[in-house]
DRENDO-1510 file (C-alpha; in Angstrom, 1 decimal, always signed):
<recs>
REC; n; res; u; v; w
REC; 1; UNK; +47.2; +16.2; +25.1 .
REC; 2; UNK; +47.3; +12.8; +25.9 .
REC; 3; UNK; +47.2; +9.4; +24.0 .
REC; 4; UNK; +43.7; +8.6; +25.0 .
REC; 5; UNK; +42.5; +12.0; +24.7 .
REC; 6; UNK; +43.4; +12.1; +21.1 .
REC; 7; UNK; +42.0; +8.6; +20.3 .
REC; 8; UNK; +39.1; +9.7; +21.4 .
REC; 9; UNK; +38.5; +13.0; +19.7 .
REC; 10; UNK; +39.6; +10.8; +16.5 .
REC; 11; UNK; +37.1; +8.1; +17.4 .
REC; 12; UNK; +34.2; +10.5; +17.9 .
REC; 13; UNK; +35.3; +11.9; +14.7 .
REC; 14; UNK; +35.2; +8.9; +12.8 .
REC; 15; UNK; +32.3; +8.2; +14.2 .
REC; 16; UNK; +30.3; +11.3; +13.3 .
REC; 17; UNK; +32.0; +11.3; +9.6 .
REC; 18; UNK; +30.3; +7.8; +9.1 .
REC; 19; UNK; +27.2; +9.1; +10.4 .
REC; 20; UNK; +27.1; +12.0; +8.1 .
REC; 21; UNK; +27.9; +10.1; +5.1 .
REC; 22; UNK; +24.9; +7.8; +6.2 .
REC; 23; UNK; +22.7; +9.9; +5.9 .
REC; 24; UNK; +24.0; +11.7; +2.9 .
REC; 25; UNK; +23.5; +8.6; +0.8 .
REC; 26; UNK; +20.0; +7.6; +2.3 .
REC; 27; UNK; +19.0; +11.0; +1.0 .
REC; 28; UNK; +20.3; +10.3; -2.1 .
REC; 29; UNK; +19.1; +7.2; -2.7 .
REC; 30; UNK; +15.5; +8.9; -1.2 .
REC; 31; UNK; +15.5; +11.4; -3.9 .
REC; 32; UNK; +16.7; +8.7; -6.8 .
REC; 33; UNK; +14.1; +6.6; -6.4 .
REC; 34; UNK; +11.3; +9.5; -5.8 .
REC; 35; UNK; +12.3; +10.9; -9.3 .
REC; 36; UNK; +12.0; +7.4; -10.8 .
REC; 37; UNK; +8.5; +6.8; -9.3 .
REC; 38; UNK; +7.5; +10.4; -10.6 .
REC; 39; UNK; +8.3; +8.9; -14.2 .
REC; 40; UNK; +6.3; +5.6; -13.7 .
REC; 41; UNK; +3.5; +7.7; -13.2 .
REC; 42; UNK; +3.5; +10.2; -15.2 .
REC; 43; UNK; +1.6; +8.7; -18.0 .
REC; 44; UNK; -0.8; +7.4; -15.6 .
REC; 45; UNK; -1.8; +10.8; -13.9 .
REC; 46; UNK; -5.2; +11.4; -16.1 .
REC; 47; UNK; -6.3; +7.6; -15.8 .
REC; 48; UNK; -7.8; +5.5; -13.6 .
REC; 49; UNK; -7.3; +1.8; -13.3 .
REC; 50; UNK; -9.0; -0.2; -10.4 .
REC; 51; UNK; -7.5; -4.0; -10.7 .
REC; 52; UNK; -7.2; -4.9; -7.6 .
REC; 53; UNK; -8.2; -7.9; -5.3 .
REC; 54; UNK; -9.5; -8.4; -1.8 .
REC; 55; UNK; -6.5; -10.9; -0.6 .
REC; 56; UNK; -4.2; -8.0; -1.6 .
REC; 57; UNK; -2.8; -6.0; +0.7 .
REC; 58; UNK; -2.1; -2.5; -0.1 .
REC; 59; UNK; -1.0; +1.1; +1.8 .
REC; 60; UNK; -1.6; +4.3; -0.1 .
REC; 61; UNK; -2.8; +7.9; +0.7 .
REC; 62; UNK; -6.1; +9.2; -0.5 .
REC; 63; UNK; -5.9; +9.7; -4.9 .
REC; 64; UNK; -2.1; +7.7; -4.6 .
REC; 65; UNK; -1.4; +5.8; -7.3 .
REC; 66; UNK; +0.3; +1.8; -6.6 .
REC; 67; UNK; +2.4; +1.2; -9.2 .
REC; 68; UNK; +2.3; -3.0; -9.7 .
REC; 69; UNK; +3.9; -4.3; -12.7 .
REC; 70; UNK; +3.0; -2.0; -14.8 .
REC; 71; UNK; -0.3; -1.1; -13.9 .
REC; 72; UNK; -1.6; +1.9; -11.1 .
REC; 73; UNK; -4.3; +0.7; -8.9 .
REC; 74; UNK; -6.0; +4.2; -7.8 .
REC; 75; UNK; -8.2; +4.2; -4.1 .
REC; 76; UNK; -10.7; +6.3; -3.1 .
REC; 77; UNK; -10.9; +7.3; +0.4 .
REC; 78; UNK; -13.6; +9.2; -0.1 .
REC; 79; UNK; -15.7; +6.2; -1.2 .
REC; 80; UNK; -17.6; +4.2; +0.7 .
REC; 81; UNK; -16.1; +0.9; -0.7 .
REC; 82; UNK; -13.1; +2.5; -1.5 .
REC; 83; UNK; -13.6; +3.1; -5.2 .
REC; 84; UNK; -13.7; -1.2; -5.2 .
REC; 85; UNK; -17.2; -1.7; -6.4 .
REC; 86; UNK; -16.0; -3.4; -9.9 .
REC; 87; UNK; -13.6; -5.5; -7.5 .
REC; 88; UNK; -16.2; -6.6; -5.4 .
REC; 89; UNK; -18.6; -7.4; -7.5 .
REC; 90; UNK; -16.2; -9.5; -9.2 .
REC; 91; UNK; -15.6; -11.7; -6.7 .
REC; 92; UNK; -19.5; -12.5; -5.8 .
REC; 93; UNK; -22.3; -14.8; -7.5 .
REC; 94; UNK; -24.3; -11.8; -6.9 .
REC; 95; UNK; -25.1; -8.9; -9.6 .
REC; 96; UNK; -25.1; -6.0; -6.2 .
REC; 97; UNK; -23.2; -5.3; -3.3 .
REC; 98; UNK; -25.0; -6.5; -0.4 .
REC; 99; UNK; -26.3; -3.7; +2.1 .
REC; 100; UNK; -24.7; -5.4; +5.3 .
REC; 101; UNK; -20.6; -5.4; +3.0 .
REC; 102; UNK; -18.5; -3.5; +5.0 .
REC; 103; UNK; -18.1; +0.3; +4.2 .
REC; 104; UNK; -14.6; +1.9; +4.5 .
REC; 105; UNK; -13.2; +4.2; +7.0 .
REC; 106; UNK; -11.0; +5.7; +6.1 .
REC; 107; UNK; -9.7; +6.9; +10.1 .
REC; 108; UNK; -8.8; +2.7; +10.0 .
REC; 109; UNK; -6.7; +2.5; +6.8 .
REC; 110; UNK; -6.6; +0.1; +4.2 .
REC; 111; UNK; -5.5; -2.8; +6.2 .
REC; 112; UNK; -8.5; -2.8; +8.3 .
REC; 113; UNK; -10.6; -2.7; +5.7 .
REC; 114; UNK; -9.1; -5.6; +4.0 .
REC; 115; UNK; -9.5; -7.9; +6.8 .
REC; 116; UNK; -13.2; -6.5; +7.4 .
REC; 117; UNK; -13.5; -7.8; +3.6 .
REC; 118; UNK; -11.6; -11.2; +4.5 .
REC; 119; UNK; -14.0; -11.5; +7.0 .
REC; 120; UNK; -17.0; -10.5; +5.7 .
REC; 121; UNK; -16.4; -13.5; +2.5 .
REC; 122; UNK; -15.5; -15.9; +5.0 .
REC; 123; UNK; -18.8; -15.3; +7.1 .
REC; 124; UNK; -20.9; -15.3; +3.9 .
REC; 125; UNK; -19.6; -18.2; +0.8 .
REC; 126; UNK; -22.4; -19.0; -0.5 .
REC; 127; UNK; -22.4; -15.1; -2.5 .
REC; 128; UNK; -18.6; -15.6; -3.3 .
REC; 129; UNK; -17.5; -17.2; -6.7 .
REC; 130; UNK; -16.4; -20.7; -6.2 .
REC; 131; UNK; -12.5; -19.0; -7.3 .
REC; 132; UNK; -12.5; -16.8; -4.5 .
REC; 133; UNK; -13.4; -19.6; -1.8 .
REC; 134; UNK; -10.6; -21.7; -2.6 .
REC; 135; UNK; -8.3; -18.8; -2.2 .
REC; 136; UNK; -9.6; -18.1; +0.9 .
REC; 137; UNK; -10.1; -21.8; +2.4 .
REC; 138; UNK; -13.9; -21.8; +2.7 .
</recs>
């Protein structure tokens, strides 16, 4: 065998080793992180906390808790307002959610729904609390 062939085999073996080691490390990190998340979620398993502001962007699956600074937010993809009625009402000066308020469509996702809410708020500033108007710059 000549030296070029040996060098090529050595290079291929080294690349294979690095790729395998990297993949193994990533899998181990994901497993460690998922066990930490499970430990954090255990006390929240049977509770439902819906503290969430319209300006926040959160991506979750149905009934998946979003752990944020010691609290969890459960979003319900089956609900027309994503389970955020109290949050929506807390941003309004009126006592009921308007009939033309955007409805959640799980096929379009949370980001889309948050954008629809922000657009609705900007189009209807008269029903917003002053603090929400300032936050949105309306």
